[in-house]
PDB file of N, H, CA, C and O in Angstrom:
ATOM      1  N   UNK A   1       3.161 -17.040 -24.336  1.00  0.00           N
ATOM      2  CA  UNK A   1       3.537 -16.749 -22.315  1.00  0.00           C
ATOM      3  C   UNK A   1       2.485 -15.308 -22.641  1.00  0.00           C
ATOM      4  O   UNK A   1       2.038 -14.822 -23.680  1.00  0.00           O
ATOM      5  N   UNK A   2       2.400 -15.032 -21.531  1.00  0.00           N
ATOM      6  H   UNK A   2       2.763 -15.427 -20.687  1.00  0.00           H
ATOM      7  CA  UNK A   2       1.674 -14.247 -21.134  1.00  0.00           C
ATOM      8  C   UNK A   2       2.258 -12.477 -21.654  1.00  0.00           C
ATOM      9  O   UNK A   2       3.470 -12.279 -21.566  1.00  0.00           O
ATOM     10  N   UNK A   3       1.697 -11.747 -21.970  1.00  0.00           N
ATOM     11  H   UNK A   3       0.713 -11.908 -22.042  1.00  0.00           H
ATOM     12  CA  UNK A   3       1.617 -10.118 -22.115  1.00  0.00           C
ATOM     13  C   UNK A   3       2.581  -9.786 -21.065  1.00  0.00           C
ATOM     14  O   UNK A   3       2.677 -10.804 -20.379  1.00  0.00           O
ATOM     15  N   UNK A   4       3.345  -8.870 -20.595  1.00  0.00           N
ATOM     16  H   UNK A   4       3.268  -8.044 -21.153  1.00  0.00           H
ATOM     17  CA  UNK A   4       3.947  -8.904 -19.460  1.00  0.00           C
ATOM     18  C   UNK A   4       3.299  -7.543 -19.626  1.00  0.00           C
ATOM     19  O   UNK A   4       3.058  -6.897 -20.646  1.00  0.00           O
ATOM     20  N   UNK A   5       3.055  -7.253 -18.179  1.00  0.00           N
ATOM     21  H   UNK A   5       3.251  -7.778 -17.351  1.00  0.00           H
ATOM     22  CA  UNK A   5       1.984  -5.565 -17.720  1.00  0.00           C
ATOM     23  C   UNK A   5       3.388  -4.814 -17.425  1.00  0.00           C
ATOM     24  O   UNK A   5       4.493  -5.144 -16.994  1.00  0.00           O
ATOM     25  N   UNK A   6       2.862  -3.816 -17.812  1.00  0.00           N
ATOM     26  H   UNK A   6       1.965  -3.548 -18.163  1.00  0.00           H
ATOM     27  CA  UNK A   6       3.137  -2.379 -17.614  1.00  0.00           C
ATOM     28  C   UNK A   6       3.559  -2.199 -16.339  1.00  0.00           C
ATOM     29  O   UNK A   6       2.735  -2.780 -15.632  1.00  0.00           O
ATOM     30  N   UNK A   7       4.491  -1.654 -15.589  1.00  0.00           N
ATOM     31  H   UNK A   7       5.161  -1.183 -16.163  1.00  0.00           H
ATOM     32  CA  UNK A   7       4.821  -1.179 -14.185  1.00  0.00           C
ATOM     33  C   UNK A   7       3.291  -0.830 -13.381  1.00  0.00           C
ATOM     34  O   UNK A   7       3.111  -1.222 -12.229  1.00  0.00           O
ATOM     35  N   UNK A   8       2.446  -0.210 -13.981  1.00  0.00           N
ATOM     36  H   UNK A   8       2.591   0.109 -14.918  1.00  0.00           H
ATOM     37  CA  UNK A   8       2.235   0.638 -13.185  1.00  0.00           C
ATOM     38  C   UNK A   8       1.032  -0.279 -13.177  1.00  0.00           C
ATOM     39  O   UNK A   8       0.643  -0.230 -12.010  1.00  0.00           O
ATOM     40  N   UNK A   9       0.293  -1.028 -13.801  1.00  0.00           N
ATOM     41  H   UNK A   9       0.609  -1.068 -14.749  1.00  0.00           H
ATOM     42  CA  UNK A   9      -0.409  -2.176 -13.827  1.00  0.00           C
ATOM     43  C   UNK A   9      -0.436  -2.820 -12.580  1.00  0.00           C
ATOM     44  O   UNK A   9      -1.262  -2.745 -11.670  1.00  0.00           O
ATOM     45  N   UNK A  10       1.073  -3.759 -12.736  1.00  0.00           N
ATOM     46  H   UNK A  10       1.744  -3.820 -13.476  1.00  0.00           H
ATOM     47  CA  UNK A  10       1.953  -4.533 -11.740  1.00  0.00           C
ATOM     48  C   UNK A  10       1.423  -3.706 -10.286  1.00  0.00           C
ATOM     49  O   UNK A  10       0.812  -4.414  -9.485  1.00  0.00           O
ATOM     50  N   UNK A  11       1.649  -2.127  -9.891  1.00  0.00           N
ATOM     51  H   UNK A  11       2.145  -1.552 -10.541  1.00  0.00           H
ATOM     52  CA  UNK A  11       1.979  -1.304  -8.919  1.00  0.00           C
ATOM     53  C   UNK A  11       0.035  -1.539  -7.891  1.00  0.00           C
ATOM     54  O   UNK A  11      -0.359  -1.702  -6.736  1.00  0.00           O
ATOM     55  N   UNK A  12      -0.712  -1.369  -9.645  1.00  0.00           N
ATOM     56  H   UNK A  12      -0.392  -1.237 -10.584  1.00  0.00           H
ATOM     57  CA  UNK A  12      -2.168  -1.624  -8.821  1.00  0.00           C
ATOM     58  C   UNK A  12      -2.690  -2.343  -8.853  1.00  0.00           C
ATOM     59  O   UNK A  12      -3.873  -2.328  -8.515  1.00  0.00           O
ATOM     60  N   UNK A  13      -2.045  -3.394  -9.296  1.00  0.00           N
ATOM     61  H   UNK A  13      -1.084  -3.407  -9.570  1.00  0.00           H
ATOM     62  CA  UNK A  13      -2.364  -4.640  -8.581  1.00  0.00           C
ATOM     63  C   UNK A  13      -2.031  -5.617  -7.613  1.00  0.00           C
ATOM     64  O   UNK A  13      -2.471  -6.694  -7.210  1.00  0.00           O
ATOM     65  N   UNK A  14      -0.840  -4.634  -7.328  1.00  0.00           N
ATOM     66  H   UNK A  14      -0.483  -3.759  -7.656  1.00  0.00           H
ATOM     67  CA  UNK A  14       0.060  -5.349  -5.646  1.00  0.00           C
ATOM     68  C   UNK A  14      -1.257  -4.391  -4.595  1.00  0.00           C
ATOM     69  O   UNK A  14      -1.805  -4.795  -3.569  1.00  0.00           O
ATOM     70  N   UNK A  15      -1.416  -3.318  -5.167  1.00  0.00           N
ATOM     71  H   UNK A  15      -0.970  -2.990  -6.000  1.00  0.00           H
ATOM     72  CA  UNK A  15      -1.618  -2.718  -4.048  1.00  0.00           C
ATOM     73  C   UNK A  15      -3.382  -2.620  -3.912  1.00  0.00           C
ATOM     74  O   UNK A  15      -4.023  -2.039  -3.037  1.00  0.00           O
ATOM     75  N   UNK A  16      -3.881  -3.379  -5.063  1.00  0.00           N
ATOM     76  H   UNK A  16      -3.360  -3.851  -5.774  1.00  0.00           H
ATOM     77  CA  UNK A  16      -5.305  -4.139  -4.433  1.00  0.00           C
ATOM     78  C   UNK A  16      -5.210  -5.432  -4.248  1.00  0.00           C
ATOM     79  O   UNK A  16      -6.321  -5.950  -4.138  1.00  0.00           O
ATOM     80  N   UNK A  17      -3.928  -6.502  -4.132  1.00  0.00           N
ATOM     81  H   UNK A  17      -3.025  -6.082  -4.221  1.00  0.00           H
ATOM     82  CA  UNK A  17      -4.141  -6.962  -3.029  1.00  0.00           C
ATOM     83  C   UNK A  17      -3.447  -7.110  -2.103  1.00  0.00           C
ATOM     84  O   UNK A  17      -3.414  -8.044  -1.302  1.00  0.00           O
ATOM     85  N   UNK A  18      -3.017  -6.453  -2.142  1.00  0.00           N
ATOM     86  H   UNK A  18      -3.044  -5.694  -2.793  1.00  0.00           H
ATOM     87  CA  UNK A  18      -2.467  -5.860  -0.356  1.00  0.00           C
ATOM     88  C   UNK A  18      -3.644  -5.106   0.546  1.00  0.00           C
ATOM     89  O   UNK A  18      -3.715  -5.357   1.749  1.00  0.00           O
ATOM     90  N   UNK A  19      -4.121  -4.622   0.221  1.00  0.00           N
ATOM     91  H   UNK A  19      -4.063  -4.419  -0.757  1.00  0.00           H
ATOM     92  CA  UNK A  19      -5.911  -3.894   0.502  1.00  0.00           C
ATOM     93  C   UNK A  19      -6.942  -4.862   0.652  1.00  0.00           C
ATOM     94  O   UNK A  19      -8.052  -4.553   1.086  1.00  0.00           O
ATOM     95  N   UNK A  20      -6.667  -5.897   0.351  1.00  0.00           N
ATOM     96  H   UNK A  20      -5.765  -6.149  -0.001  1.00  0.00           H
ATOM     97  CA  UNK A  20      -7.612  -6.978   0.629  1.00  0.00           C
ATOM     98  C   UNK A  20      -7.561  -7.764   1.017  1.00  0.00           C
ATOM     99  O   UNK A  20      -8.600  -8.382   1.247  1.00  0.00           O
ATOM    100  N   UNK A  21      -5.907  -8.456   1.469  1.00  0.00           N
ATOM    101  H   UNK A  21      -5.063  -7.954   1.281  1.00  0.00           H
ATOM    102  CA  UNK A  21      -5.750  -8.681   2.355  1.00  0.00           C
ATOM    103  C   UNK A  21      -5.391  -8.329   4.148  1.00  0.00           C
ATOM    104  O   UNK A  21      -5.343  -9.096   5.110  1.00  0.00           O
ATOM    105  N   UNK A  22      -5.239  -7.248   4.074  1.00  0.00           N
ATOM    106  H   UNK A  22      -5.278  -6.624   3.294  1.00  0.00           H
ATOM    107  CA  UNK A  22      -5.902  -5.778   5.247  1.00  0.00           C
ATOM    108  C   UNK A  22      -6.855  -6.345   5.470  1.00  0.00           C
ATOM    109  O   UNK A  22      -6.931  -7.043   6.481  1.00  0.00           O
ATOM    110  N   UNK A  23      -8.138  -6.194   4.377  1.00  0.00           N
ATOM    111  H   UNK A  23      -8.077  -5.627   3.556  1.00  0.00           H
ATOM    112  CA  UNK A  23      -9.404  -5.939   4.290  1.00  0.00           C
ATOM    113  C   UNK A  23      -9.817  -7.213   5.164  1.00  0.00           C
ATOM    114  O   UNK A  23     -10.326  -7.208   6.284  1.00  0.00           O
ATOM    115  N   UNK A  24      -9.455  -8.342   4.338  1.00  0.00           N
ATOM    116  H   UNK A  24      -9.041  -8.346   3.428  1.00  0.00           H
ATOM    117  CA  UNK A  24      -9.478 -10.068   5.157  1.00  0.00           C
ATOM    118  C   UNK A  24      -9.339  -9.680   6.750  1.00  0.00           C
ATOM    119  O   UNK A  24     -10.227  -9.501   7.583  1.00  0.00           O
ATOM    120  N   UNK A  25      -7.646  -9.603   6.899  1.00  0.00           N
ATOM    121  H   UNK A  25      -6.925  -9.748   6.223  1.00  0.00           H
ATOM    122  CA  UNK A  25      -7.433  -9.886   8.258  1.00  0.00           C
ATOM    123  C   UNK A  25      -8.236  -9.171   9.462  1.00  0.00           C
ATOM    124  O   UNK A  25      -8.724  -9.506  10.541  1.00  0.00           O
ATOM    125  N   UNK A  26      -8.075  -7.754   8.519  1.00  0.00           N
ATOM    126  H   UNK A  26      -7.679  -7.482   7.642  1.00  0.00           H
ATOM    127  CA  UNK A  26      -9.468  -6.783   9.759  1.00  0.00           C
ATOM    128  C   UNK A  26     -10.723  -7.779  10.221  1.00  0.00           C
ATOM    129  O   UNK A  26     -10.879  -8.240  11.351  1.00  0.00           O
ATOM    130  N   UNK A  27     -11.680  -8.019   8.927  1.00  0.00           N
ATOM    131  H   UNK A  27     -11.553  -7.645   8.008  1.00  0.00           H
ATOM    132  CA  UNK A  27     -12.537  -8.364   9.665  1.00  0.00           C
ATOM    133  C   UNK A  27     -12.175  -9.972  10.520  1.00  0.00           C
ATOM    134  O   UNK A  27     -12.721 -10.236  11.592  1.00  0.00           O
ATOM    135  N   UNK A  28     -11.178 -10.939   9.837  1.00  0.00           N
ATOM    136  H   UNK A  28     -10.735 -10.725   8.966  1.00  0.00           H
ATOM    137  CA  UNK A  28     -11.142 -11.567  10.787  1.00  0.00           C
ATOM    138  C   UNK A  28     -11.077 -11.990  12.322  1.00  0.00           C
ATOM    139  O   UNK A  28     -11.650 -12.775  13.079  1.00  0.00           O
ATOM    140  N   UNK A  29      -9.794 -10.783  12.373  1.00  0.00           N
ATOM    141  H   UNK A  29      -9.329 -10.145  11.758  1.00  0.00           H
ATOM    142  CA  UNK A  29      -9.495 -10.402  14.064  1.00  0.00           C
ATOM    143  C   UNK A  29     -10.703  -9.780  14.182  1.00  0.00           C
ATOM    144  O   UNK A  29     -11.348 -10.363  15.054  1.00  0.00           O
ATOM    145  N   UNK A  30     -11.398  -8.736  13.643  1.00  0.00           N
ATOM    146  H   UNK A  30     -10.874  -8.263  12.935  1.00  0.00           H
ATOM    147  CA  UNK A  30     -12.918  -8.371  14.714  1.00  0.00           C
ATOM    148  C   UNK A  30     -13.799  -9.911  15.139  1.00  0.00           C
ATOM    149  O   UNK A  30     -14.399 -10.243  16.162  1.00  0.00           O
ATOM    150  N   UNK A  31     -13.582 -10.503  14.041  1.00  0.00           N
ATOM    151  H   UNK A  31     -13.094 -10.233  13.210  1.00  0.00           H
ATOM    152  CA  UNK A  31     -14.519 -11.335  14.933  1.00  0.00           C
ATOM    153  C   UNK A  31     -13.682 -12.413  15.999  1.00  0.00           C
ATOM    154  O   UNK A  31     -14.065 -12.817  17.097  1.00  0.00           O
ATOM    155  N   UNK A  32     -12.944 -12.594  15.577  1.00  0.00           N
ATOM    156  H   UNK A  32     -12.634 -12.266  14.685  1.00  0.00           H
ATOM    157  CA  UNK A  32     -12.283 -13.261  16.603  1.00  0.00           C
ATOM    158  C   UNK A  32     -11.839 -12.782  17.871  1.00  0.00           C
ATOM    159  O   UNK A  32     -11.857 -13.681  18.712  1.00  0.00           O
ATOM    160  N   UNK A  33     -11.227 -11.069  18.540  1.00  0.00           N
ATOM    161  H   UNK A  33     -11.212 -10.339  17.856  1.00  0.00           H
ATOM    162  CA  UNK A  33     -11.836  -9.992  19.250  1.00  0.00           C
ATOM    163  C   UNK A  33     -12.956 -10.500  20.043  1.00  0.00           C
ATOM    164  O   UNK A  33     -13.622  -9.730  20.736  1.00  0.00           O
TER     165      UNK A  33
END
């Protein structure tokens, strides 16, 4: 299986994912408004 990621890396990845999602949502909402 995959090697387990350190907590810091998981946190960084999660933060990046949420940031990207917010970015996408904001652009979508700006387009619709």
